[in-house]
Structures are given as C-alpha cells and as structure tokens.
Backbone bond lengths (Angstrom), bond angles and torsions (degrees), N, CA, C in turn:
res aa  C-N    CA-C-N  psi(-1)  N-CA   C-N-CA  omega(-1)  CA-C   N-CA-C  phi
1 M - - - 1.437 - - 1.544 108.21 -
2 H 1.288 117.17 135.64 1.478 121.04 179.96 1.512 108.16 -93.79
3 R 1.352 112.70 144.78 1.469 119.28 174.51 1.532 108.31 -66.68
4 R 1.269 116.58 142.78 1.479 121.79 177.49 1.508 109.02 -113.22
5 D 1.350 114.95 113.26 1.450 119.57 177.93 1.540 109.49 -88.51
6 L 1.274 115.64 139.35 1.482 121.64 174.21 1.500 106.74 -102.71
7 S 1.312 115.91 108.39 1.458 119.66 -177.74 1.503 112.14 -102.59
8 V 1.327 113.91 162.45 1.442 121.27 175.35 1.521 107.21 -98.30
9 P 1.342 119.05 130.34 1.456 118.65 179.85 1.541 111.33 -57.37
10 P 1.333 116.35 145.78 1.487 118.53 178.42 1.528 110.75 -54.04
11 L 1.286 116.72 142.20 1.451 121.94 -178.97 1.546 114.24 -70.22
12 E 1.327 114.31 -24.12 1.492 120.35 -179.09 1.522 107.78 -132.69
13 Q 1.329 115.80 173.97 1.445 119.38 176.40 1.516 110.23 -63.93
14 T 1.356 116.01 144.74 1.428 122.35 175.71 1.528 107.30 -110.36
15 I 1.334 115.45 171.48 1.466 118.48 176.51 1.495 112.13 -60.39
16 L 1.338 117.41 -28.89 1.452 121.34 175.78 1.524 110.26 -63.61
17 D 1.317 117.33 -44.69 1.477 121.44 177.54 1.539 110.30 -60.66
18 L 1.325 116.26 -43.55 1.467 121.53 -178.66 1.557 110.54 -63.80
19 A 1.328 115.20 -42.51 1.475 117.54 179.32 1.519 111.77 -67.36
20 E 1.323 116.74 -39.46 1.452 120.10 179.53 1.554 110.18 -65.89
21 A 1.322 117.10 -42.32 1.456 121.44 179.43 1.554 111.48 -64.87
22 A 1.308 116.47 -28.04 1.466 121.59 178.24 1.528 112.53 -84.18
23 G 1.335 115.86 3.91 1.458 120.32 179.31 1.521 115.74 77.23
24 R 1.315 115.93 18.96 1.457 120.32 -179.12 1.543 109.99 -79.89
25 D 1.335 117.06 152.85 1.444 121.29 171.55 1.517 106.86 -74.41
26 V 1.319 115.39 128.57 1.476 121.53 177.46 1.507 106.94 -118.37
27 V 1.341 116.08 122.15 1.492 121.12 174.84 1.508 105.37 -126.01
28 T 1.334 115.72 124.99 1.462 119.97 177.76 1.528 108.87 -115.19
29 I 1.317 115.28 155.22 1.502 122.23 -172.88 1.536 107.15 -120.03
30 G 1.330 115.09 140.13 1.459 120.38 173.55 1.494 113.19 72.24
31 K 1.343 116.22 -134.83 1.461 121.76 -172.41 1.528 112.63 -93.46
32 I 1.340 118.03 14.59 1.455 121.35 -178.33 1.549 109.97 -58.75
33 D 1.348 116.79 -37.84 1.454 117.46 -178.47 1.556 110.14 -64.08
34 D 1.315 116.25 -37.28 1.478 119.86 177.21 1.514 111.92 -67.48
35 I 1.302 116.93 -40.09 1.448 122.57 -177.83 1.531 111.77 -63.47
36 F 1.348 115.04 -39.43 1.469 120.32 179.18 1.513 112.94 -96.08
37 A 1.330 117.49 19.40 1.464 122.86 177.67 1.536 110.91 53.89
38 H 1.325 116.91 39.49 1.430 123.72 176.77 1.542 113.99 58.05
39 R 1.306 117.54 23.56 1.468 122.46 -178.43 1.526 110.42 -104.25
40 G 1.335 116.68 116.63 1.442 122.36 177.00 1.520 113.68 74.72
41 T 1.325 117.02 11.75 1.460 120.02 -173.97 1.538 113.72 -88.62
42 G 1.311 118.24 -1.81 1.478 120.39 175.93 1.503 112.98 56.78
43 R 1.326 115.89 -138.66 1.465 121.04 -179.31 1.518 108.08 -85.97
44 N 1.332 116.11 121.63 1.451 119.46 179.63 1.512 110.61 -101.82
45 M 1.335 113.85 138.47 1.469 121.25 179.40 1.516 108.78 -121.13
46 R 1.299 116.83 130.25 1.454 122.11 -177.53 1.499 111.63 -115.11
47 G 1.302 115.00 159.00 1.455 122.63 174.96 1.519 109.56 -151.18
48 D 1.314 116.46 154.45 1.461 120.56 -178.16 1.525 108.73 -103.38
49 G 1.333 116.39 99.98 1.447 121.54 -179.69 1.543 111.74 102.06
50 N 1.307 116.24 164.05 1.476 121.23 -176.02 1.516 113.42 -59.73
51 A 1.349 117.86 -44.54 1.462 119.44 -178.12 1.497 111.20 -63.05
52 A 1.326 117.75 -41.47 1.455 122.46 179.77 1.539 110.37 -66.81
53 L 1.323 117.14 -42.08 1.451 120.68 175.95 1.534 113.08 -61.07
54 F 1.325 114.20 -39.45 1.461 118.40 176.07 1.560 111.40 -61.81
55 D 1.326 114.32 -44.15 1.466 120.06 179.62 1.511 111.58 -62.57
56 V 1.339 118.18 -44.31 1.479 119.35 179.72 1.534 111.21 -70.98
57 T 1.350 117.60 -25.66 1.475 118.32 174.60 1.533 108.97 -66.93
58 L 1.310 117.76 -44.90 1.442 120.48 176.79 1.514 112.00 -60.76
59 E 1.329 116.50 -42.42 1.456 123.08 178.27 1.544 109.55 -61.65
60 G 1.328 117.12 -43.99 1.439 121.12 179.64 1.521 111.66 -63.11
61 L 1.341 117.45 -42.34 1.444 120.69 177.79 1.513 112.26 -63.41
62 S 1.332 117.54 -38.94 1.474 120.01 -178.05 1.508 110.94 -75.33
63 S 1.338 118.59 -17.96 1.464 119.14 -179.51 1.518 112.41 -85.68
64 L 1.316 118.96 -6.66 1.460 120.21 179.11 1.516 109.63 -78.02
65 A 1.332 114.77 166.55 1.458 119.67 -178.03 1.526 111.70 -59.38
66 D 1.318 115.61 159.15 1.484 120.57 -177.56 1.529 113.51 -54.52
67 H 1.321 117.41 -36.24 1.473 119.08 -176.85 1.497 114.97 -65.90
68 T 1.359 117.32 -9.57 1.453 118.50 -179.88 1.539 112.26 -103.86
69 R 1.306 117.88 -0.74 1.456 119.26 -176.84 1.506 112.18 -65.47
70 E 1.317 119.40 -27.61 1.466 119.81 178.67 1.531 112.27 -82.13
71 Q 1.307 118.15 -2.38 1.445 122.91 178.97 1.528 111.84 -84.25
72 V 1.292 115.11 148.07 1.478 122.14 178.36 1.514 106.78 -121.56
73 P 1.320 118.62 132.75 1.467 117.78 177.17 1.527 110.84 -62.40
74 I 1.304 115.41 122.41 1.482 121.23 -177.51 1.513 111.02 -140.55
75 L 1.283 115.08 164.54 1.479 119.94 173.67 1.536 109.42 -97.67
76 A 1.315 117.00 -36.35 1.465 118.84 179.11 1.543 108.57 -153.50
77 L 1.317 115.22 140.94 1.476 121.39 177.17 1.479 107.56 -143.64
78 A 1.301 116.51 125.05 1.476 120.33 175.36 1.521 106.55 -114.74
79 A 1.369 115.31 104.90 1.436 120.21 -176.86 1.499 114.11 -71.12
80 K 1.303 116.59 -35.97 1.485 120.07 -174.16 1.514 112.70 -114.06
81 S 1.292 118.73 -8.79 1.419 120.75 -173.43 1.536 111.29 -119.84
82 T 1.290 117.08 139.84 1.480 119.89 174.88 1.518 108.72 -116.18
83 T 1.286 117.36 17.35 1.454 121.77 178.35 1.502 110.07 -71.33
84 P 1.298 119.33 130.27 1.440 121.07 177.08 1.557 110.04 -59.39
85 I 1.325 114.99 140.91 1.449 117.81 -179.32 1.544 111.56 -84.51
86 G 1.292 116.15 -7.51 1.467 118.05 176.72 1.475 113.55 70.56
87 R 1.302 115.36 -172.02 1.448 122.47 177.90 1.471 109.61 -76.42
88 R 1.281 117.95 127.94 1.492 123.19 -177.80 1.508 108.64 -97.68
89 A 1.330 115.82 155.98 1.451 122.07 -179.51 1.513 112.80 -71.47
90 G 1.309 117.40 -24.59 1.458 122.19 -179.38 1.468 113.20 171.22
91 F 1.333 117.19 -177.38 1.434 123.13 -179.02 1.518 113.31 -65.16
92 A 1.336 117.66 -20.75 1.469 120.93 179.30 1.507 110.94 -59.49
93 D 1.345 119.55 -28.45 1.433 121.87 177.43 1.547 112.59 -63.75
94 I 1.319 115.95 -33.51 1.451 121.81 177.90 1.525 108.37 -67.55
95 G 1.300 116.52 -44.35 1.461 120.58 178.86 1.525 111.52 -63.04
96 A 1.327 117.60 -41.88 1.468 121.57 178.19 1.509 111.04 -64.87
97 T 1.299 118.38 -37.32 1.467 122.25 177.47 1.513 111.99 -68.06
98 V 1.296 116.34 -43.75 1.464 120.65 177.28 1.519 110.11 -62.81
99 A 1.338 116.37 -45.03 1.467 120.22 178.59 1.523 112.44 -58.30
100 R 1.331 116.56 -41.55 1.458 121.04 177.52 1.522 111.20 -63.88
101 H 1.314 115.37 -44.16 1.480 120.58 179.75 1.538 112.44 -61.89
102 L 1.328 115.74 -33.66 1.499 121.16 -178.42 1.516 112.15 -92.49
103 D 1.333 117.29 7.84 1.454 122.95 -177.82 1.524 112.11 53.95
104 L 1.331 114.75 42.79 1.497 121.82 175.61 1.528 108.18 -100.43
105 P 1.312 117.66 159.65 1.451 119.86 175.86 1.531 109.84 -58.88
106 A 1.326 115.65 147.73 1.465 120.62 -179.02 1.520 108.18 -67.41
107 P 1.369 117.75 135.50 1.419 120.33 173.75 1.531 110.87 -67.28
108 L 1.318 117.56 164.69 1.465 122.31 -178.24 1.522 111.35 -64.24
109 H 1.294 117.15 -29.34 1.476 121.65 -174.59 1.523 111.11 -122.31
110 G 1.304 116.91 150.79 1.432 121.93 175.63 1.528 112.90 100.04
111 A 1.296 116.28 151.50 1.480 124.71 177.83 1.496 107.76 -121.56
112 H 1.335 115.31 126.41 1.466 119.09 178.99 1.524 110.01 -66.73
113 F 1.324 116.00 154.23 1.467 121.00 176.02 1.520 109.39 -123.56
C-alpha cells in the first residue's frame, strides 16, 4: 500500500500550469501529481521502487512527441555560457529558467539564469 499525501494546491501558477496552458505535453513521474495537488501535472506515471520509477521515466520520455526526443531532463543547461550561476535565491530560479527556455510566460517568482 502506498502512502497518500494530502497536499495543498500551489498558491500561484507553477511552471506546470504555464506549460499546460500553452498546450504542451506534461508527463510527471512518481508522486509529483500528489505534491502539486493534481494541478497541471498532465499524465502521471508511477512505479514501485527506484528501478520501476526509472523505467517509467524512460517510458514517459519515449511517449513524447518526436521533437522532444533529443531533449534530456535537466535542471540547468548553458549552451553558450560557462559563467557560474552562483548561489541562487531558491528553486524558483530553476522554474524561471525552464520557462524562458520553453518560451513560456515568466512565472511570478524567480530570476532566470
């Protein structure tokens, strides 16, 4: 039996909401749908244990449209710059950077790097 977390919906839009509103395919893995109160989480894929979660992650990546196959799940990628990003104020900076990379509207919080 899996533990069931009762989460509070995010108080503001998340990058998941922005991607969904832009018509993007959203695939989440594991308990992400529970963490975000099932808001903006798209198709959720679960697995029991690390190996199973790894397998569903690969399955989720292969189920996306052809134009995403060359993409690799990352937190940050600087194609032209090798400048250190320094200490960030929080995880919101990652969301702002991903939003900028995906040409999504800027989230309310965070500064892209």
